[in-house]
N, C-alpha and C positions, 0 to 999 in steps of 0.2 A: 504494500500500500504506500509506503514511503517513496519508492521509486516512481510509482504512478503519479503521486502528488507532485513530486519535483518535475517530472516530465510535463505535467499539465500546467504547472505554474510558469514554466519556461516556453510554453506553446509548442512542444513537440508532440503532445497528445491532446486531442480535443476533449472537452467535457460535455457530456459523458464520453468515455472512451469508445471508440469504434472497434469492432472485432477485426482482427487480422492486421493491425497496423503497428503492433509493438516492435517488430523487427525494423521497420522503416524509422520509427521514432528513436530507437536505440542507436541505429546506424548514424543518423543525423546528429544526435547528442554526442556520440563519441567523436565524430569528425570535427564538429564545431569546437568542442572543448579539448581537442588534441589529446585524447586519452589513449591513443594507440590502437592496436588491433582489437577486434570484437568477433567472437565466434557467433555465427548466425545459425548454425545447425549443429546440434540440436538447440532449440530455443532456450531450454533450461540452462545450458552452459552460458549463453549470452546474458541471461538474467543474472546468473551468479557473478559474472564479470562486472555487470553494471552495479550490482549491490556492493561489490568490493570497491569499485571506483568511488561510489558515494561515501562509503565509510572512510576510505583512506585519503580522500582529497576534499574533505568538507570545505566549502568556501563559496566564492562567487562564481556560479556557473554562467556561461554565456547562453543567452536565449536563442531560440530558433530564428535564424535570419529570414526565413520565409522564402528563400530563393533556391532551396535544394529540392531535388526530385529524386526519390528512390525508385529505381527500376529493377524489377526482378523478372527477367525473361524466363520463359518456360519452353522446353522442347515440345514439339507437337505430339510426340507419341505415335506418329503414323508408322506405317510398315517399314519405311526406309530407315527410321531411327530405332526400331523396336529392339534390335540386338544390342545396340549401344546403351539404350535405356535400361534394358533388362540386366545387362552386365553391371552397370553402375548401381542399379537398385540392389543387386545381390551383394555388392560390397558396402553400400550405405544403409541398407535396411528398408528404404521406402521408395516407392515409384515417384512420389512428388519431389523428393530430393534429387532423384536421378534426372527428372525432367529439367530441374533448375540447373544442375551441374552440366548436363550436356548442352545447355543453351549458353553457357559461359559464366553463369553466376550473376548475382546482383551487383549493382553499382550505383553510385551517386553522380548526379550531374547538376549543373546550375540552370535555372530557368532564365530565359531571355537571352 
């Protein structure tokens, strides 16, 4: 709840929070505040890293500048990529992760 409160105060998360945007909010927060790398998968690892950052670096956090866009491309899962997706899924544990990984993974970009 503390993490959610901080992210909402700094405008990384809307109030009330929307489902499925925690990864984007954490990614922007880590980038803007120069906190280093963030594990995006599995999500609980990224949340653990975010909690640790809040505890170890209590202070003035920079707010969301509002010009960052989080993009998480997904592989199509069509027959041409089915072998690569299945292979990645067998190593990572889920087909959703495999679709993300085969598409190149998520990234941030600036609007405008």
